[in-house]
Gaussian input, Z-matrix of N, CA and C with variables (Angstrom, degrees):
# hf/3-21g

backbone

0 1
 N
 C     1     B1
 C     2     B2     1     A1
 N     3     B3     2     A2     1     D1
 C     4     B4     3     A3     2     D2
 C     5     B5     4     A4     3     D3
 N     6     B6     5     A5     4     D4
 C     7     B7     6     A6     5     D5
 C     8     B8     7     A7     6     D6
 N     9     B9     8     A8     7     D7
 C    10    B10     9     A9     8     D8
 C    11    B11    10    A10     9     D9
 N    12    B12    11    A11    10    D10
 C    13    B13    12    A12    11    D11
 C    14    B14    13    A13    12    D12
 N    15    B15    14    A14    13    D13
 C    16    B16    15    A15    14    D14
 C    17    B17    16    A16    15    D15
 N    18    B18    17    A17    16    D16
 C    19    B19    18    A18    17    D17
 C    20    B20    19    A19    18    D18
 N    21    B21    20    A20    19    D19
 C    22    B22    21    A21    20    D20
 C    23    B23    22    A22    21    D21
 N    24    B24    23    A23    22    D22
 C    25    B25    24    A24    23    D23
 C    26    B26    25    A25    24    D24
 N    27    B27    26    A26    25    D25
 C    28    B28    27    A27    26    D26
 C    29    B29    28    A28    27    D27
 N    30    B30    29    A29    28    D28
 C    31    B31    30    A30    29    D29
 C    32    B32    31    A31    30    D30
 N    33    B33    32    A32    31    D31
 C    34    B34    33    A33    32    D32
 C    35    B35    34    A34    33    D33
 N    36    B36    35    A35    34    D34
 C    37    B37    36    A36    35    D35
 C    38    B38    37    A37    36    D36
 N    39    B39    38    A38    37    D37
 C    40    B40    39    A39    38    D38
 C    41    B41    40    A40    39    D39
 N    42    B42    41    A41    40    D40
 C    43    B43    42    A42    41    D41
 C    44    B44    43    A43    42    D42
 N    45    B45    44    A44    43    D43
 C    46    B46    45    A45    44    D44
 C    47    B47    46    A46    45    D45
 N    48    B48    47    A47    46    D46
 C    49    B49    48    A48    47    D47
 C    50    B50    49    A49    48    D48
 N    51    B51    50    A50    49    D49
 C    52    B52    51    A51    50    D50
 C    53    B53    52    A52    51    D51
 N    54    B54    53    A53    52    D52
 C    55    B55    54    A54    53    D53
 C    56    B56    55    A55    54    D54
 N    57    B57    56    A56    55    D55
 C    58    B58    57    A57    56    D56
 C    59    B59    58    A58    57    D57
 N    60    B60    59    A59    58    D58
 C    61    B61    60    A60    59    D59
 C    62    B62    61    A61    60    D60
 N    63    B63    62    A62    61    D61
 C    64    B64    63    A63    62    D62
 C    65    B65    64    A64    63    D63
 N    66    B66    65    A65    64    D64
 C    67    B67    66    A66    65    D65
 C    68    B68    67    A67    66    D66
 N    69    B69    68    A68    67    D67
 C    70    B70    69    A69    68    D68
 C    71    B71    70    A70    69    D69
 N    72    B72    71    A71    70    D70
 C    73    B73    72    A72    71    D71
 C    74    B74    73    A73    72    D72
 N    75    B75    74    A74    73    D73
 C    76    B76    75    A75    74    D74
 C    77    B77    76    A76    75    D75
 N    78    B78    77    A77    76    D76
 C    79    B79    78    A78    77    D77
 C    80    B80    79    A79    78    D78
 N    81    B81    80    A80    79    D79
 C    82    B82    81    A81    80    D80
 C    83    B83    82    A82    81    D81
 N    84    B84    83    A83    82    D82
 C    85    B85    84    A84    83    D83
 C    86    B86    85    A85    84    D84
 N    87    B87    86    A86    85    D85
 C    88    B88    87    A87    86    D86
 C    89    B89    88    A88    87    D87
 N    90    B90    89    A89    88    D88
 C    91    B91    90    A90    89    D89
 C    92    B92    91    A91    90    D90
 N    93    B93    92    A92    91    D91
 C    94    B94    93    A93    92    D92
 C    95    B95    94    A94    93    D93
 N    96    B96    95    A95    94    D94
 C    97    B97    96    A96    95    D95
 C    98    B98    97    A97    96    D96
 N    99    B99    98    A98    97    D97
 C   100   B100    99    A99    98    D98
 C   101   B101   100   A100    99    D99
 N   102   B102   101   A101   100   D100
 C   103   B103   102   A102   101   D101
 C   104   B104   103   A103   102   D102
 N   105   B105   104   A104   103   D103
 C   106   B106   105   A105   104   D104
 C   107   B107   106   A106   105   D105
 N   108   B108   107   A107   106   D106
 C   109   B109   108   A108   107   D107
 C   110   B110   109   A109   108   D108
 N   111   B111   110   A110   109   D109
 C   112   B112   111   A111   110   D110
 C   113   B113   112   A112   111   D111
 N   114   B114   113   A113   112   D112
 C   115   B115   114   A114   113   D113
 C   116   B116   115   A115   114   D114
 N   117   B117   116   A116   115   D115
 C   118   B118   117   A117   116   D116
 C   119   B119   118   A118   117   D117
 N   120   B120   119   A119   118   D118
 C   121   B121   120   A120   119   D119
 C   122   B122   121   A121   120   D120
 N   123   B123   122   A122   121   D121
 C   124   B124   123   A123   122   D122
 C   125   B125   124   A124   123   D123
 N   126   B126   125   A125   124   D124
 C   127   B127   126   A126   125   D125
 C   128   B128   127   A127   126   D126
 N   129   B129   128   A128   127   D127
 C   130   B130   129   A129   128   D128
 C   131   B131   130   A130   129   D129
 N   132   B132   131   A131   130   D130
 C   133   B133   132   A132   131   D131
 C   134   B134   133   A133   132   D132
 N   135   B135   134   A134   133   D133
 C   136   B136   135   A135   134   D134
 C   137   B137   136   A136   135   D135
 N   138   B138   137   A137   136   D136
 C   139   B139   138   A138   137   D137
 C   140   B140   139   A139   138   D138
 N   141   B141   140   A140   139   D139
 C   142   B142   141   A141   140   D140
 C   143   B143   142   A142   141   D141
 N   144   B144   143   A143   142   D142
 C   145   B145   144   A144   143   D143
 C   146   B146   145   A145   144   D144
 N   147   B147   146   A146   145   D145
 C   148   B148   147   A147   146   D146
 C   149   B149   148   A148   147   D147
 N   150   B150   149   A149   148   D148
 C   151   B151   150   A150   149   D149
 C   152   B152   151   A151   150   D150
 N   153   B153   152   A152   151   D151
 C   154   B154   153   A153   152   D152
 C   155   B155   154   A154   153   D153
 N   156   B156   155   A155   154   D154
 C   157   B157   156   A156   155   D155
 C   158   B158   157   A157   156   D156
 N   159   B159   158   A158   157   D157
 C   160   B160   159   A159   158   D158
 C   161   B161   160   A160   159   D159
 N   162   B162   161   A161   160   D160
 C   163   B163   162   A162   161   D161
 C   164   B164   163   A163   162   D162
 N   165   B165   164   A164   163   D163
 C   166   B166   165   A165   164   D164
 C   167   B167   166   A166   165   D165
 N   168   B168   167   A167   166   D166
 C   169   B169   168   A168   167   D167
 C   170   B170   169   A169   168   D168
 N   171   B171   170   A170   169   D169
 C   172   B172   171   A171   170   D170
 C   173   B173   172   A172   171   D171
 N   174   B174   173   A173   172   D172
 C   175   B175   174   A174   173   D173
 C   176   B176   175   A175   174   D174
 N   177   B177   176   A176   175   D175
 C   178   B178   177   A177   176   D176
 C   179   B179   178   A178   177   D177
 N   180   B180   179   A179   178   D178
 C   181   B181   180   A180   179   D179
 C   182   B182   181   A181   180   D180
 N   183   B183   182   A182   181   D181
 C   184   B184   183   A183   182   D182
 C   185   B185   184   A184   183   D183
 N   186   B186   185   A185   184   D184
 C   187   B187   186   A186   185   D185
 C   188   B188   187   A187   186   D186
 N   189   B189   188   A188   187   D187
 C   190   B190   189   A189   188   D188
 C   191   B191   190   A190   189   D189
 N   192   B192   191   A191   190   D190
 C   193   B193   192   A192   191   D191
 C   194   B194   193   A193   192   D192
 N   195   B195   194   A194   193   D193
 C   196   B196   195   A195   194   D194
 C   197   B197   196   A196   195   D195
 N   198   B198   197   A197   196   D196
 C   199   B199   198   A198   197   D197
 C   200   B200   199   A199   198   D198
 N   201   B201   200   A200   199   D199
 C   202   B202   201   A201   200   D200
 C   203   B203   202   A202   201   D201
 N   204   B204   203   A203   202   D202
 C   205   B205   204   A204   203   D203
 C   206   B206   205   A205   204   D204
 N   207   B207   206   A206   205   D205
 C   208   B208   207   A207   206   D206
 C   209   B209   208   A208   207   D207
 N   210   B210   209   A209   208   D208
 C   211   B211   210   A210   209   D209
 C   212   B212   211   A211   210   D210
 N   213   B213   212   A212   211   D211
 C   214   B214   213   A213   212   D212
 C   215   B215   214   A214   213   D213
 N   216   B216   215   A215   214   D214
 C   217   B217   216   A216   215   D215
 C   218   B218   217   A217   216   D216
 N   219   B219   218   A218   217   D217
 C   220   B220   219   A219   218   D218
 C   221   B221   220   A220   219   D219
 N   222   B222   221   A221   220   D220
 C   223   B223   222   A222   221   D221
 C   224   B224   223   A223   222   D222
 N   225   B225   224   A224   223   D223
 C   226   B226   225   A225   224   D224
 C   227   B227   226   A226   225   D225
 N   228   B228   227   A227   226   D226
 C   229   B229   228   A228   227   D227
 C   230   B230   229   A229   228   D228
 N   231   B231   230   A230   229   D229
 C   232   B232   231   A231   230   D230
 C   233   B233   232   A232   231   D231
 N   234   B234   233   A233   232   D232
 C   235   B235   234   A234   233   D233
 C   236   B236   235   A235   234   D234
 N   237   B237   236   A236   235   D235
 C   238   B238   237   A237   236   D236
 C   239   B239   238   A238   237   D237
 N   240   B240   239   A239   238   D238
 C   241   B241   240   A240   239   D239
 C   242   B242   241   A241   240   D240
 N   243   B243   242   A242   241   D241
 C   244   B244   243   A243   242   D242
 C   245   B245   244   A244   243   D243
 N   246   B246   245   A245   244   D244
 C   247   B247   246   A246   245   D245
 C   248   B248   247   A247   246   D246
 N   249   B249   248   A248   247   D247
 C   250   B250   249   A249   248   D248
 C   251   B251   250   A250   249   D249

   B1=1.4438
   B2=1.5148
   B3=1.2880
   B4=1.4682
   B5=1.5234
   B6=1.3189
   B7=1.4566
   B8=1.5304
   B9=1.3230
   B10=1.4503
   B11=1.5249
   B12=1.3294
   B13=1.4668
   B14=1.5289
   B15=1.3152
   B16=1.4646
   B17=1.5223
   B18=1.3397
   B19=1.4606
   B20=1.5264
   B21=1.3263
   B22=1.4625
   B23=1.5299
   B24=1.3278
   B25=1.4727
   B26=1.5336
   B27=1.3151
   B28=1.4702
   B29=1.5211
   B30=1.3227
   B31=1.4646
   B32=1.5224
   B33=1.3281
   B34=1.4634
   B35=1.5220
   B36=1.3300
   B37=1.4668
   B38=1.5221
   B39=1.3212
   B40=1.4697
   B41=1.5263
   B42=1.3115
   B43=1.4630
   B44=1.5235
   B45=1.3390
   B46=1.4545
   B47=1.5163
   B48=1.3339
   B49=1.4697
   B50=1.5209
   B51=1.3204
   B52=1.4617
   B53=1.5205
   B54=1.3124
   B55=1.4552
   B56=1.5203
   B57=1.3262
   B58=1.4621
   B59=1.5225
   B60=1.3186
   B61=1.4632
   B62=1.5177
   B63=1.3033
   B64=1.4646
   B65=1.5268
   B66=1.3132
   B67=1.4657
   B68=1.5173
   B69=1.3266
   B70=1.4572
   B71=1.5201
   B72=1.3219
   B73=1.4492
   B74=1.5124
   B75=1.3112
   B76=1.4700
   B77=1.5176
   B78=1.3209
   B79=1.4574
   B80=1.5194
   B81=1.3091
   B82=1.4651
   B83=1.5219
   B84=1.3125
   B85=1.4554
   B86=1.5187
   B87=1.3220
   B88=1.4628
   B89=1.5291
   B90=1.3070
   B91=1.4599
   B92=1.5219
   B93=1.3048
   B94=1.4686
   B95=1.5297
   B96=1.3263
   B97=1.4690
   B98=1.5219
   B99=1.3381
   B100=1.4629
   B101=1.5212
   B102=1.3044
   B103=1.4635
   B104=1.5277
   B105=1.3126
   B106=1.4617
   B107=1.5296
   B108=1.3137
   B109=1.4635
   B110=1.5317
   B111=1.3333
   B112=1.4657
   B113=1.5219
   B114=1.3253
   B115=1.4669
   B116=1.5277
   B117=1.3176
   B118=1.4658
   B119=1.5241
   B120=1.3144
   B121=1.4668
   B122=1.5284
   B123=1.3189
   B124=1.4671
   B125=1.5269
   B126=1.3183
   B127=1.4634
   B128=1.5332
   B129=1.3107
   B130=1.4615
   B131=1.5248
   B132=1.3102
   B133=1.4705
   B134=1.5245
   B135=1.3283
   B136=1.4643
   B137=1.5288
   B138=1.3281
   B139=1.4656
   B140=1.5243
   B141=1.3265
   B142=1.4659
   B143=1.5223
   B144=1.3248
   B145=1.4627
   B146=1.5240
   B147=1.3226
   B148=1.4654
   B149=1.5218
   B150=1.3249
   B151=1.4662
   B152=1.5256
   B153=1.3165
   B154=1.4647
   B155=1.5231
   B156=1.3240
   B157=1.4661
   B158=1.5219
   B159=1.3318
   B160=1.4599
   B161=1.5135
   B162=1.3153
   B163=1.4697
   B164=1.5260
   B165=1.3164
   B166=1.4663
   B167=1.5235
   B168=1.3261
   B169=1.4626
   B170=1.5242
   B171=1.3309
   B172=1.4614
   B173=1.5235
   B174=1.3147
   B175=1.4600
   B176=1.5218
   B177=1.3288
   B178=1.4623
   B179=1.5178
   B180=1.3162
   B181=1.4612
   B182=1.5157
   B183=1.3096
   B184=1.4661
   B185=1.5202
   B186=1.3288
   B187=1.4605
   B188=1.5276
   B189=1.3115
   B190=1.4660
   B191=1.5268
   B192=1.2941
   B193=1.4666
   B194=1.5262
   B195=1.3319
   B196=1.4647
   B197=1.5307
   B198=1.3260
   B199=1.4662
   B200=1.5285
   B201=1.3411
   B202=1.4564
   B203=1.5209
   B204=1.3037
   B205=1.4528
   B206=1.5138
   B207=1.3100
   B208=1.4608
   B209=1.5246
   B210=1.3060
   B211=1.4644
   B212=1.5314
   B213=1.3267
   B214=1.4644
   B215=1.5116
   B216=1.3197
   B217=1.4606
   B218=1.5274
   B219=1.3139
   B220=1.4561
   B221=1.5254
   B222=1.3162
   B223=1.4626
   B224=1.5308
   B225=1.3394
   B226=1.4670
   B227=1.5327
   B228=1.3255
   B229=1.4596
   B230=1.5280
   B231=1.3112
   B232=1.4641
   B233=1.5263
   B234=1.2829
   B235=1.4663
   B236=1.5180
   B237=1.3111
   B238=1.4567
   B239=1.5163
   B240=1.2947
   B241=1.4605
   B242=1.5257
   B243=1.3068
   B244=1.4609
   B245=1.5239
   B246=1.3263
   B247=1.4604
   B248=1.5230
   B249=1.2928
   B250=1.4563
   B251=1.4510
   A1=112.05
   A2=114.87
   A3=123.74
   A4=113.29
   A5=117.05
   A6=120.51
   A7=112.16
   A8=116.98
   A9=120.93
   A10=110.24
   A11=116.51
   A12=120.16
   A13=111.87
   A14=115.97
   A15=122.14
   A16=112.68
   A17=117.34
   A18=119.81
   A19=108.08
   A20=115.81
   A21=121.66
   A22=113.84
   A23=120.02
   A24=117.89
   A25=112.82
   A26=117.21
   A27=120.31
   A28=111.21
   A29=116.74
   A30=120.51
   A31=110.63
   A32=116.64
   A33=120.19
   A34=111.49
   A35=117.34
   A36=120.66
   A37=111.19
   A38=116.93
   A39=120.82
   A40=110.38
   A41=116.96
   A42=120.28
   A43=111.46
   A44=116.03
   A45=120.84
   A46=113.66
   A47=117.92
   A48=121.32
   A49=111.70
   A50=116.25
   A51=121.53
   A52=112.05
   A53=116.62
   A54=120.84
   A55=112.84
   A56=116.89
   A57=121.79
   A58=110.68
   A59=114.99
   A60=121.40
   A61=108.75
   A62=116.20
   A63=121.31
   A64=108.20
   A65=117.21
   A66=120.82
   A67=111.89
   A68=117.05
   A69=121.10
   A70=108.60
   A71=115.43
   A72=119.47
   A73=111.15
   A74=115.88
   A75=123.01
   A76=110.11
   A77=115.85
   A78=121.54
   A79=108.42
   A80=116.41
   A81=121.91
   A82=108.78
   A83=115.54
   A84=121.00
   A85=113.20
   A86=114.60
   A87=121.20
   A88=109.90
   A89=115.71
   A90=120.90
   A91=112.38
   A92=117.79
   A93=120.73
   A94=111.66
   A95=116.69
   A96=121.04
   A97=113.19
   A98=117.07
   A99=120.38
   A100=109.79
   A101=114.66
   A102=119.17
   A103=108.62
   A104=115.70
   A105=120.17
   A106=109.75
   A107=116.73
   A108=120.79
   A109=111.33
   A110=117.12
   A111=120.69
   A112=111.29
   A113=117.18
   A114=120.82
   A115=110.45
   A116=116.30
   A117=120.26
   A118=110.24
   A119=117.39
   A120=120.88
   A121=110.98
   A122=117.07
   A123=121.52
   A124=112.69
   A125=117.91
   A126=121.65
   A127=112.93
   A128=118.34
   A129=121.39
   A130=114.41
   A131=118.38
   A132=119.12
   A133=111.10
   A134=117.12
   A135=120.26
   A136=110.52
   A137=116.65
   A138=120.26
   A139=111.16
   A140=116.90
   A141=120.29
   A142=111.04
   A143=117.06
   A144=120.17
   A145=110.44
   A146=116.70
   A147=119.90
   A148=111.26
   A149=117.00
   A150=120.56
   A151=111.28
   A152=117.13
   A153=121.15
   A154=112.08
   A155=116.98
   A156=121.77
   A157=111.69
   A158=116.70
   A159=120.56
   A160=114.31
   A161=117.97
   A162=120.84
   A163=109.69
   A164=115.81
   A165=120.96
   A166=112.07
   A167=116.93
   A168=121.76
   A169=109.26
   A170=115.89
   A171=121.09
   A172=107.05
   A173=116.61
   A174=121.57
   A175=106.96
   A176=116.35
   A177=121.25
   A178=108.75
   A179=116.26
   A180=121.42
   A181=109.25
   A182=116.98
   A183=121.24
   A184=108.04
   A185=117.05
   A186=120.86
   A187=113.42
   A188=117.52
   A189=119.51
   A190=108.45
   A191=116.92
   A192=123.70
   A193=113.65
   A194=117.78
   A195=119.78
   A196=109.44
   A197=116.20
   A198=120.00
   A199=112.85
   A200=118.27
   A201=120.10
   A202=109.43
   A203=115.47
   A204=120.90
   A205=114.39
   A206=117.26
   A207=120.81
   A208=109.78
   A209=115.83
   A210=120.95
   A211=108.53
   A212=114.66
   A213=120.86
   A214=109.00
   A215=118.38
   A216=119.95
   A217=110.31
   A218=115.61
   A219=121.13
   A220=112.15
   A221=117.47
   A222=119.06
   A223=112.34
   A224=117.21
   A225=120.65
   A226=112.57
   A227=116.59
   A228=119.43
   A229=110.46
   A230=117.15
   A231=119.75
   A232=110.05
   A233=116.47
   A234=121.58
   A235=108.79
   A236=114.60
   A237=119.27
   A238=109.28
   A239=115.26
   A240=121.70
   A241=107.97
   A242=116.99
   A243=120.03
   A244=112.07
   A245=117.89
   A246=120.90
   A247=112.17
   A248=118.12
   A249=122.46
   A250=109.90
   D1=171.19
   D2=177.67
   D3=59.11
   D4=31.99
   D5=-179.60
   D6=-101.76
   D7=-8.00
   D8=-176.78
   D9=-114.15
   D10=156.24
   D11=178.50
   D12=-57.90
   D13=151.50
   D14=-178.57
   D15=-101.15
   D16=11.44
   D17=174.05
   D18=-125.16
   D19=142.33
   D20=-171.81
   D21=-58.92
   D22=-46.81
   D23=-179.19
   D24=-58.94
   D25=-42.96
   D26=179.49
   D27=-68.38
   D28=-42.11
   D29=179.11
   D30=-62.06
   D31=-47.29
   D32=179.57
   D33=-62.44
   D34=-36.41
   D35=179.00
   D36=-66.22
   D37=-45.19
   D38=-179.91
   D39=-62.85
   D40=-48.37
   D41=-178.93
   D42=-67.71
   D43=-38.39
   D44=-178.14
   D45=-61.26
   D46=-29.36
   D47=177.64
   D48=-57.51
   D49=-25.67
   D50=-176.68
   D51=-111.52
   D52=13.53
   D53=-179.77
   D54=70.70
   D55=25.42
   D56=-178.31
   D57=-109.85
   D58=163.29
   D59=176.30
   D60=-141.18
   D61=153.14
   D62=176.97
   D63=-77.17
   D64=121.21
   D65=179.25
   D66=-113.43
   D67=-13.69
   D68=-178.11
   D69=-166.65
   D70=172.20
   D71=176.18
   D72=-161.21
   D73=140.25
   D74=-179.75
   D75=-76.33
   D76=138.76
   D77=172.83
   D78=-126.65
   D79=125.08
   D80=178.19
   D81=-88.25
   D82=98.20
   D83=-176.40
   D84=-87.02
   D85=160.49
   D86=-179.74
   D87=-135.33
   D88=41.48
   D89=-177.43
   D90=-61.65
   D91=-26.43
   D92=178.41
   D93=-68.33
   D94=-17.92
   D95=-179.40
   D96=-114.37
   D97=-6.65
   D98=-177.14
   D99=-127.83
   D100=162.34
   D101=173.37
   D102=-74.56
   D103=164.17
   D104=177.17
   D105=-58.67
   D106=-42.52
   D107=-179.67
   D108=-62.05
   D109=-41.81
   D110=178.24
   D111=-65.63
   D112=-39.21
   D113=179.81
   D114=-67.11
   D115=-42.24
   D116=177.98
   D117=-61.47
   D118=-42.86
   D119=178.19
   D120=-64.30
   D121=-40.68
   D122=-177.01
   D123=-67.11
   D124=-31.51
   D125=-175.16
   D126=-86.25
   D127=-9.09
   D128=-172.55
   D129=-54.97
   D130=-48.33
   D131=-177.26
   D132=-63.62
   D133=-36.30
   D134=178.53
   D135=-68.24
   D136=-41.90
   D137=177.70
   D138=-61.25
   D139=-41.62
   D140=178.64
   D141=-64.79
   D142=-41.17
   D143=177.19
   D144=-59.48
   D145=-47.61
   D146=-179.59
   D147=-62.83
   D148=-49.03
   D149=-178.55
   D150=-62.06
   D151=-43.94
   D152=-179.75
   D153=-68.54
   D154=-18.67
   D155=178.08
   D156=-92.75
   D157=-3.87
   D158=178.93
   D159=93.82
   D160=1.99
   D161=179.56
   D162=-76.07
   D163=146.35
   D164=178.70
   D165=-118.18
   D166=3.55
   D167=-177.14
   D168=-131.65
   D169=138.16
   D170=171.07
   D171=-121.43
   D172=132.24
   D173=176.34
   D174=-93.17
   D175=121.10
   D176=-178.04
   D177=-105.96
   D178=125.75
   D179=174.99
   D180=-123.00
   D181=124.99
   D182=178.00
   D183=-78.10
   D184=121.47
   D185=-176.71
   D186=-118.34
   D187=1.88
   D188=177.45
   D189=-60.04
   D190=133.21
   D191=-178.60
   D192=67.12
   D193=16.34
   D194=177.32
   D195=-65.37
   D196=152.56
   D197=-177.03
   D198=-113.39
   D199=12.49
   D200=177.79
   D201=-56.57
   D202=137.25
   D203=178.36
   D204=82.59
   D205=-1.99
   D206=178.57
   D207=-101.27
   D208=149.95
   D209=177.41
   D210=-86.99
   D211=65.13
   D212=-179.97
   D213=-129.11
   D214=136.53
   D215=177.18
   D216=-64.19
   D217=146.33
   D218=-178.84
   D219=-57.38
   D220=-34.42
   D221=-178.02
   D222=-68.39
   D223=-12.61
   D224=178.29
   D225=-98.57
   D226=9.23
   D227=179.96
   D228=-67.46
   D229=153.91
   D230=176.06
   D231=-64.62
   D232=149.14
   D233=177.95
   D234=-125.56
   D235=141.02
   D236=176.34
   D237=-74.77
   D238=138.64
   D239=176.38
   D240=-107.09
   D241=158.47
   D242=-177.67
   D243=-63.22
   D244=-24.01
   D245=-179.89
   D246=-75.31
   D247=-16.78
   D248=-175.16
   D249=-80.36

């Protein structure tokens, strides 16, 4: 991640050199730790980048409590409960 420009004109220019276009973009969300209003506010700049680049899809991945990069077995990862 974080290998591409964060402004639409620069992103479109980089991709355009190779005949490519931005069609989507991953967003690492933290809705499990934030209110809906906070999550909506946090995603705004990414949504604007995607829209200004011509993308119509955003890929949302919930990463709150993720264990990537930790020396923990996968079976010990946090699990969402229905009450959450």
